[in-house]
N, C-alpha and C positions, 0 to 999 in steps of 0.2 A: 195498715188495714183500714179500708174505707167502707162506708155503707151508702149505697145508692138507693133512692126511692123511685119506684116505677108505678105510676098511677094508671091502672088499666080498668078503672071503674067504667061501666057502661058498655064495655066490649064483650062480644059473644064469641063462643067457641068457633073456630080454633085460634082466634086472634090473641087471647091472653098467653097461651103456650108459645105461639110463634114469636111474639114480642119479648117474652121472657128469655127464650133461647137467644135471640139477637142481643139482648142486653147483657147476657152472661159472657158472651164471646170476648169482649175486651177486658174483662175483670182479671185481676191477678189472684193467685192462690191466697186465701185468707180474707179476701174482700167479701162483702156481704151485699145481697140484693134484697131489698124489702119490696114485695110486690103486693099491691092493693087491687083486689078484684071484686066484682059483683056477680059474675057468672057462676051459678052453682056447679057447673061442670068443671070448673077450674080445680075443685078439690080432687078430681080424678086426673085431669090432664096435666097439671103442673107437677105433681109427684111422679107421674109416669115419665115426663120429660127429664126430671132430675135423676131418675133411675138410669136413664140412657146416658146422661152426661157424667154420672159418677159423683156429682156434687152432693151436698147435704141440704135437706129441707125440713122445716117444721112449720106447722100452722100455728102462728102466734095469736091469732084472733079469728073467731068464726061467729058471725051473727047473721040475722036476716038481712042486714044492710050491706055487709062486706065480709070478705075473707082476706086475711093478711098472711102472706108466706114470708118467712125469713130463710133465705137461701145463702149458704156459704160455698164459695168457689173453692174446690179442693185441689184441682190440678189443671193441667193444660186442657184446652177445649177439645171435646171429642169430635 
């Protein structure tokens, strides 16, 4: 199990969700993706994306400066 960090600070919708989807594809089940965003819409877009892929997501940090998601790859890419 590995954790990969994805820095998406400064990117605006829809780029954080698109780049998160791309970063999830090569991961193996059990791997984690830590996503750092500054776009306030990412709190809607990224959880919606993860519902589509069937993986698990939690917001591990949320402040005015950034939002950090911890996503666990559950199975094969959707």
